[in-house]
TORMI-888114 format. One record per residue (C-alpha): residue in one letter; x, y, z. Coordinates in steps of 0.2 Angstrom, whole numbers, plus 2048, in hexadecimal, padded with zeros to 3 digits. Each point is the difference from the previous one (the first is absolute). Example, Ala and Ser with C-alpha at 12.3 -4.5 7.8 and 13.67 -1.06 7.14 Angstrom:
<sites>
A83E7EA827
S8068117FD
</sites>
This chain:
<sites>
M85785788A
L7ED8017FE
K800813802
E80F8017F4
A7F77F57F2
W7F180A802
G8078117FE
Y7FF806812
Y80D80880A
P8077F7810
T7F880D80B
D7F08017F7
R7F07F9808
L7FB7F07F6
S7EE8047FA
V7F77F87F1
I7F08037F6
G7F47F17FB
R7EF7FA7FF
L7F87FA810
K7F87EF7FE
K7F67F780E
I8047ED802
N7F47F4808
M8057F0808
Q7F57F2806
L8067FA811
K7FF7EE807
D7F380480C
G7F58077F2
E803813804
T80680C7F3
A80F80A802
H80880D7F5
F80F80A7FD
Y80680D7F2
L80D8017F3
L80780F7F7
E8027F97EE
D8088077F0
I80C80A80C
R8078117FA
S80E80B806
A7FA80F80B
K80D80A7F8
D7FD7FF7ED
F7F27F37FF
T80A7F37F6
R7FB7EE801
L80A7F680E
N8067EF7FE
Y8087F680E
P8137FF7FB
I8007ED800
E8027F37F3
H7F37F27FF
D7F97F37F6
A7EE7FB7FC
A7FF7F680F
T80580E80C
R7F380C7FA
I80680F80A
R7F180D800
N804813801
T7F480380F
V801807812
Y7F77F880E
V7F480B80A
L7FA7FB812
E7EE804804
G80680D80E
Y80980B7F3
I7EF8037F7
G7F980C80D
E7EF809800
V8018047ED
R7FD7EE7FB
N7F28057F4
E80A80E7F8
L80F7F57FE
E7F77F27F8
M7F780D7F3
A8118097FD
P8097F97F0
L811804808
C806800812
I811804807
A8087F780F
D81180080A
V8087EF7FF
Q80D7F5808
L8077F07FD
S7F57F1806
S8067F580E
S80C7F37FB
T7F47F2802
E7F48097F4
R80D8037F3
E8057EE800
K7EF7FA7FF
R7FD80B7F1
R8127FB7F8
N8048137FF
P80D80780A
F7FA8127FC
A7ED7FD805
L7F9810807
E7F180480C
A7F8810806
C80780980F
A7F480E802
D7EE8057FA
V7FC7FE7EF
R7FA8107F8
P7F78057F0
L80C8087F3
K7FD8127FE
E80B8047F2
I80A7F47F4
P8138047FF
I8018007ED
D80680C7F2
K7FD8027EE
T80B7EF7FD
F7F17F6805
I7F68077F1
A8027F77F0
Q7FE8097F0
I7FA7F57F0
D7FE80B7F0
D7F680E805
G7F97F9810
F8057FF813
Y7FC7F180A
L8027FD813
E8017F0809
D7EF7F9806
L805800812
I804813800
V7EF8037F7
E7F77F780E
H80980A80E
W7FC8107F8
K7EE7FB7FE
Y7FF7FA812
K808811806
N7F480A7F6
R7F17F5804
V7F680E808
E80280C7F2
I7FC7F17F3
A7F17FC809
E7FA812800
A8028027EE
K7F87EF7FD
R7F180780B
L7FF8107F6
D8017F67EF
L7F27F5806
A7F580E805
S8038097EF
F7FD7F07F7
E7F07FC809
A7FA8127FD
E8047FE7ED
H7F87EF7FF
Q7F0807808
E7FF80D7F4
R8027F47F1
E7F47F4808
E7F380F7FE
K8048037EF
V8007ED7FB
R7EF7FE809
E7F980F7F6
K8077F97F0
S7F97EF804
L7EF806801
N8028097EF
L8067F07F9
D7F27F6807
Q7F480B7F7
E80A7FF7F0
L8007ED802
E7EE7FF801
V7FF8097EF
L80D7F57F9
E7F87F0807
S7F08067F8
K8098027EE
T8097F0803
D7F07F6802
Q7F98087F1
K8107FC7F6
R8007ED807
S7EE7FE7FA
E8068067EE
L80F7F4801
E7F77F1805
S7F58027F0
L80E7FF7F6
S80B7F07FC
I8127FF804
D8098047EF
A8128027FA
S801812806
Q8007FA812
I80D7F47FE
E80B80D7F7
D7FD80C80F
R8067F280C
M8107FD7F6
A8038137FF
T7FE7FF813
A80D7F2801
N80C8097F5
D7FF80F80A
L8047F6810
L80E7F87F6
D8078117FB
D7FF806813
K80A7F1805
D80D8027F3
N801813806
Q8037FA812
L80D7F47FA
A80980D7F6
T7FF80B80F
L8077F380B
S80E7FC7F4
R8058137FF
E800801813
Y80B7F0801
Q80D8077F3
E80081080A
L8047F7810
K80D7F57F8
Q8098107F9
R800807812
M8067F0807
E80E7FF7F3
S804813803
N8027FC812
L80A7F07FD
T80C80B7F4
K80380D80E
L8037F280C
T80C7F77F5
R8098117FC
F802804812
V8077EE804
R80C8017F1
E807811806
K8047F9811
G8067F07F8
E80C8097F4
K80780980F
L8047F0808
L8077F97F0
K80B80F7FE
L8077FC812
E8027EE7FA
L7F57FA80F
I7F57F67F4
S8037F87EF
E7F78027F0
S7F57F0803
D7FC807811
L7FA8107F8
A7F57F67F4
H7F87F780E
L7FD811809
V7F78087F1
G7F77F07FC
R8077FC7EF
Q7F87F07F9
D80C7F27FB
E8017FE7ED
V7F17F87F8
A8047F07F5
D7FD8037EE
P7EE7F97FC
S8067FB7EF
G80A7F2808
Y7F17F7808
L7EF7FA7FB
S7F280780A
F7F77F280A
E7F080B7FF
E8018067EE
Q8087F17F6
L7F97F280C
G7F0808806
G8057FC813
N7FE7ED7FB
Y80B7F780D
P8017EF7F7
D8058087F0
A80E80A80B
V8067EE806
K8017FA7EE
H8098107FB
I80D7FF80F
Q8047EE7FD
A8048047EE
Y80A810804
L80A7F580C
R8037F27F3
S80780E7F4
N80D80480D
D8047EC803
I7F67FF811
Y7F37F3801
Y7F17FF80C
T7F07F77FF
R7F080A7FE
G7FA7F8810
V80F80680B
L7FF8117F8
G7ED802802
N8017F9812
F80E80D804
L7F780F7F9
A7F07FB80A
L80B7FF810
L8078107FC
R7EE808800
T7FC7F9810
N80D80C809
D8057F180B
L8127F9804
I8057F47F2
V80E7F4804
L8097F77F2
A8077EF805
G80C7F57F7
D8117FB7FD
S80D80B7F9
G7FF8037EE
S7ED7FB7FF
G7FC8137FA
K7F8807810
T80A811800
N8008007ED
L7ED7FF800
V7FF81080A
T80D80A7F5
S7F87F97F0
V7EE804804
A804812806
Q8098037F0
A7F17F97F5
I7F480B809
G80A8107FF
G804800813
K8107FF80A
S8077F280A
V80B80280F
I80A7F0807
I805802812
P80C7F2806
V7FC7FA811
K80F7FE80C
P8007F180C
N80580E80F
W7EE8097FE
T7F97FF811
S7F480F801
S7F580C7F5
E80F80C801
D8097F57F3
L7F18017F5
L7FC813802
G80F808808
Y80180B810
Y803811806
N811803806
P7FF80E80D
L813801801
E8028047EE
K7EE8097FF
K7FB7F87F1
Y7F67F07FB
I80A7F17FA
S7F57F97F2
T8007F07F7
P7FD7FA7EE
F7EE7FA805
L7FB811806
D8098097F2
A7F57F57F5
L7F0805809
I8058137FF
D8057FE7ED
A7EE7F87FD
S7F780E80A
R80880C7F3
Q7FA7F77F1
P7EE7FB806
D7FA7FB7EE
V80F7F37FE
P7FE7EE808
F80E7FC80B
L8037ED804
I80C80080F
C8087EF802
L8087F9811
D80C7F47F8
E8047F080A
M7F580880E
N8017F180C
L813801801
A7FC809810
R7F07FD80B
V7F28097F6
E7F680380F
Y80F809809
Y80280E7F3
F7EF7FF7F5
A7F27FD80E
D7FD812804
F8008057EE
L7F47F17FC
S7F480680D
L7FF8117F9
L7FC7F87EF
E7F07F8808
G7F8811800
R7F57FF7F1
S7F4810802
T80F80D7FE
L8128007FA
P80B7FA80E
E80B80D808
L8127FE806
Y80780C80E
L8128027FE
Y80580D80C
S7F980E80A
D7FC8107F8
A80880980E
E8117FA7F9
A7FD8087EF
S7FB811809
H81080080A
T80B7FE7F1
L7F680D7F6
S80280C810
E8137FD7FF
F8008037ED
N7F6811803
T80D80680D
F80E7FB7F4
L7F980A7F1
R7FA80F80A
L813801807
I8067FF7EF
N7F480E7FA
E80280B80F
I8147FE7FF
S7FF8037EC
E7F6811803
D80C80680E
L80F7FD7F5
S7F68087F1
R8017EF7F6
D7F08047F6
E7FF7F17F6
L80A7EF802
S8027F57F1
G8027F180B
Y8087F680E
V8118007F7
E800813800
I7FD7FF813
L80F7F5803
R80B80C7F5
D7FA80F809
E80B7FF80F
E7F880E80A
L7EF7F97FD
N8067EF804
L808805810
A7F0809805
I7F57F17FD
S80C7F5809
K80180B80F
A7ED801801
C7FE7EE7FF
G80D7FD80C
F80C7F77F5
Q8117FC807
N80A7FD7F0
S8018037EE
D7F87F07FA
S7F180080C
M7F680A7F3
L8037F37F3
R7FB7F280C
Y7F0809806
H7FB8047EE
S8027EE7FB
E7F67FA80F
L7F280C7FD
R7FF7FB7EE
R7FF7ED805
I7F380480D
L7F580B7F5
S8027F37F2
S7F97F280C
F7F180A805
L7FC8067EE
N8017EF7FA
T7F87F680E
P7F0806806
S7FB7FD814
S7F17F57FA
L7FC7F87EF
R7EF7F87FA
I8057F07F7
P7FC8057EE
D7F17F87F8
N80C7FC7F1
V80B7F480A
R7FE7ED801
I80B7F680B
I8077EE7FB
G80C7F5809
T80A7F27F9
I8057F180B
N80B7F07FF
V7FE7F480D
D80F7F6805
E80D7FE80E
T8058137FF
T7EF807801
H7F180280C
Y7EE7F97FE
L7F280D7FF
S7F7803810
P7ED7FD801
K7FD813801
I80A8027EF
L7F67F17F8
D7EF807806
R8038117F8
A8097FA7EF
H7FD7F77F1
V80D7F37FD
V8037FC7EE
R80D7F07FE
F80A8007EF
T8067EF7F9
N80F7FD7F5
P7FE8087F0
L8077F17F7
L7F07F7805
F7F480C7F7
D7F87FA7F0
W80980A7F4
D7F67FB7F1
E7F0806808
I809811804
E8058027EF
R7EE7FD7FA
E7F980D80C
T80D80D7FB
T7FE7FE7ED
E7ED806802
L8078127FF
S80E8077F4
D810806806
I7FD80D80D
Q80E80D802
L7F680D80B
P7FC7FE812
L7EF805807
K7FD81080A
F7F77FC811
T7FB80E80D
A8007FC812
A7ED8007FF
H8017F07F3
L8097F780F
G7F080280A
E7FC80B80E
R8037FE813
K7EF7FB807
P7F87F680D
Y7FE7EE7FF
P7EF7FA7FB
R7F47FD80E
F7FF7EF807
D7F07F87FC
H7FF7EE805
S7F27FD7F3
D80D8047F2
E8047EF7F7
R813804800
A7FF805812
A7F77F1805
L80D7F57F7
I80E808809
I7F77FE810
E7FE7EE7FC
I8127FE7FD
A805808810
R7F37F780B
D8017EE7F9
Y8137FF7FC
L80B80E805
D7FB804811
P8027ED806
M8117FF7F8
G80581080B
I80080C7F2
E7F8811805
F7F68097F2
G7F780F806
L7F380C7F9
R80C80D7FA
T8077F17F4
V7EF7FC7FA
R7FC8137FC
Q8118007F7
A7FC7F17F6
L7F08077FB
N8098107FA
Y80C7F67F6
F7F27F67F8
Q7F98117FB
E8108067F7
L8027EF7F8
E7EF8047F7
H80880E7F7
F80B7F37F7
G7F27F47FC
I8067F580E
S7F27F880B
G7F97F0808
E80C7F1800
E80F80A7FA
A7FE80D80E
L7FE7F380D
N80F7F77F9
S80B810802
F7F8804811
I8057EF807
L8128017F8
Q803811807
K7F7801811
V7FD7EE806
L80F7F57FB
P80E80C806
K7F87FE812
M8017ED801
M80E7FC80D
F7FC7F480D
E8037EE807
G7F37F57F6
D8017F280E
R7F980C80D
S7EE7FC805
V7F180B802
G7F47F7809
D7FF7EF7F9
V8078067EF
N8128037FA
K8048107F7
K8067F67F1
D7EE7F97FF
Y7F98127FE
L80D8037F3
M7FB7F17F6
G7ED806802
F8068117FA
R8087F87F1
Q7F07F77FB
F7F7811803
V80C8087F3
E7FD7F27F4
R7EE802801
K8018127FC
L80E8017F4
G8037EF7F9
G7F98057EF
L80A8107FF
S80E7FF7F2
E811806806
S8048117FA
V8108027F5
G80F80280D
A7F580180E
S7FE7F380E
S7F07F7804
S7FC800812
L7FB7EE800
D8117FB7F9
E80980C80D
L7F57F780E
D8057EF7F9
R813804800
L7FE808812
I7F87EF806
Q80D7F67F7
R80E80A809
A7F87FF811
E7FE7EC7FE
S8127FE7FD
N80580C80F
D7F57F780E
W7F280B7FC
V808811803
V7F680B7F5
N80980F7F9
Y7FB8087F0
W8118097FF
T80B7F17FF
R8067F97F0
</sites>
């Protein structure tokens, strides 16, 4: 099977080419042992790269190497270690070794390893780009090693010639230096004379003008340099655009052929040639940068007035906090009863900032990441996508448009079952997290099958003198051509051609529209909505640690008069704003932890004196996340007491679920809760309640009242 997969005949000797690498190991007794590996193995027949024909996931990590025992290195060890490429006869490793490596095809050398003399390649390994020809680095290294003696001799001759020429030039330089020394003495004498004359004169306006002239000359030189750089940039840009045009033309020609055979759709062809989605008419928006000068508090006012003109009402506090949370790039959880405006906030804000919202209803039977991201079906040879993954792919094709993806009623299923892996990816802050959906080898196998099918059609068409086919339907109508293709493909009945074509079309569409890996786009923000009742699940500590929980109250309890006064500050707003992904903040590492920072010290005090005794975990990551949140709030003019109030509401109170009568040492947990209540009153007692937003002190009082009436069972989520 391995020989067949690698293009060897059953009677062929199985030989491979690769780089020899020495592996050192430290034994338990302190001694050092070593063995060798052949890496980056290639076919000894045609030098193609070899991969073990086995499907594997990221945990398996099958390496395309061959194990080489010390005994097969022989007396040419030094030569082998110098050679870029070696060749070895190989055989299957023992069953124990193959099982240990999790590779049923693991190979080992069965004879002496030899330096490769000639690479079995032809012109197909030479790539032509524009007017140049390029070889793979590995081939160049082998040829340099093979001709190392000639190269060394040529270098020696060049060096000798260079040294002779250098010596001759040194003699000329020495002679010229003597002449210059003599001239310098004369000039120094004249300079001393002029300096004496100059010192007798006072500095006048002419000297200043000379200096200004010199400065202007320097400025002109810089302008000339800038003009040259600009011209070179334009030339480089034109060359790149020309190359891109050629590449696009080539891809379009191949794509149109597939379109003619009805193997791809018009949308698939658009993705192949990289056609961008239609850009929204800028006249339908107000530019956040140009009209509002990038001012976030003004943006909140505009969004509130715009939503009011569409009969949607939210306070500035809610809108400003939500936009600040979007800028953190963290998971946002909106909690509240049905009809409290959670999902509507996502769709409304997306519309108000010129973005897109995608609502993904969560099903109670979601149990793994496959329910969120889909999975590869090896039987159908295609990736089974999901609305969530489709939204991510759509966002990657519109990088300037903010995408708010909302997992609606996300706690109908256990969130940690289907979302934990994705949430762990979101923790990476230095780079964009990457999703690995399926192996690139699957796409390679599918493309190979397509190439074979297309080559058969071309060859049979030429044999039957069918110069140009107008399309797939013509093939079906051409009985002779259809019969020849069916015979070549091994079809047994008249409708097999239709089924095979339909299957190929579905498979190709899947691979074209679903990449094997996908970086989570920078313009995507993930929001979840939850409703805690008997049909849903509580959020686990892992989710609460990484999320900001915003609880919504009943809209009927809002101070509608105050909302009306807020919205009347602006005239009737009919146009939404135009935000870019950059306006929603970039993904960057959390601020460094500095215990001397006033805000960090305050959070540490809360965790040390109150949360930890109550059994509530509060780690360093949460502190850094909170510091990042505080920084984003400052863009909206929110700091100090207001920021601390939001932090307690969103990061502290949602974690409060414990039995208050339990003792910690000589003190009950409920006593620590009452102590925390006094702490909040000291810090935030003078904070006026924001319109429509909760005060953390009021929320804490309600929590304590519910606990007192329920045998001191403290649960933030009960009502």
